[in-house]
C-alpha positions as CSV (number, residue, x, y, z in Angstrom):
1,M,119.1,102.1,96.1
2,S,117.7,98.8,94.7
3,N,114.2,99.8,95.7
4,F,114.6,103.1,93.9
5,S,115.7,101.4,90.7
6,K,112.8,98.9,90.9
7,L,110.4,101.8,91.4
8,K,111.8,103.8,88.5
9,D,111.7,100.7,86.3
10,L,108.1,100.1,87.1
11,V,107.1,103.7,86.3
12,M,109.0,103.7,83.1
13,S,107.4,100.4,82.0
14,L,104.0,101.9,82.3
15,E,104.8,104.9,80.1
16,G,103.7,103.2,76.9
17,D,100.4,102.0,78.4
18,F,99.7,105.5,79.7
19,E,100.2,106.9,76.2
20,K,98.0,104.2,74.6
21,F,95.3,104.8,77.1
22,Y,95.2,108.6,77.2
23,D,96.2,109.4,73.6
24,K,94.6,106.5,71.7
25,Q,91.8,105.6,74.2
26,N,92.9,102.0,74.3
27,S,90.9,100.5,77.2
28,A,93.1,97.4,77.5
29,A,96.0,99.7,78.1
30,G,93.9,101.4,80.9
31,T,93.6,98.0,82.6
32,R,97.4,97.6,82.4
33,V,97.9,101.1,83.8
34,R,95.5,100.3,86.7
35,K,97.3,97.1,87.5
36,G,100.7,98.8,87.3
37,M,99.5,101.6,89.6
38,Q,98.3,98.9,92.1
39,E,101.8,97.4,92.0
40,L,103.3,100.8,92.5
41,K,101.1,101.4,95.5
42,N,102.1,98.1,97.1
43,M,105.8,98.7,96.4
44,A,105.5,102.2,97.9
45,Q,103.9,100.8,101.0
46,E,106.7,98.2,101.4
47,I,109.4,100.9,101.0
48,R,107.6,103.1,103.5
49,T,107.6,100.2,106.0
50,E,111.3,99.5,105.4
51,V,112.3,103.1,105.8
52,Q,110.2,103.4,109.0
53,N,111.8,100.3,110.4
54,K,115.3,101.4,109.6
55,K,114.6,104.8,111.1
56,N,113.3,103.3,114.3
57,D,116.2,100.8,114.5
58,A,118.9,103.4,114.0
59,P,121.1,104.2,116.9
60,A,120.4,107.4,118.8
61,A,121.9,110.6,117.3
62,P,125.0,112.0,119.0
63,A,124.4,114.4,121.8
64,A,126.1,117.2,119.9
65,A,123.5,117.0,117.2
66,K,120.7,117.1,119.7
67,K,122.1,120.2,121.4
68,A,122.5,122.0,118.1
69,A,118.9,121.9,117.2
70,P,117.5,124.0,120.1
71,A,120.2,126.6,119.6
72,A,118.8,127.3,116.2
73,A,115.4,127.8,117.7
74,K,116.7,130.7,119.8
75,K,117.0,133.0,116.8
76,A,116.7,136.7,117.5
77,A,113.5,138.4,116.4
78,P,113.8,140.9,113.5
79,A,114.1,144.6,114.4
80,K,110.9,146.6,114.4
81,K,110.5,149.2,111.6
82,K,109.9,152.8,112.7
């Protein structure tokens, strides 16, 4: 959850600059917002890569879980109305 905390902190740190830019038309705050959004983009990409790697490195799911999924797909069709 460390990544989530970092992400949340970054977004919250930009709040003041967003207000200054959109409410007071402060162009310097707009530059800080753009920089922060770039950092957010980079952080998001790192987290996506980490999640993908963890997902791919995880051991295979138990056989019981694999068999349960197709059973749900064989749901009966709804009855026709007359």
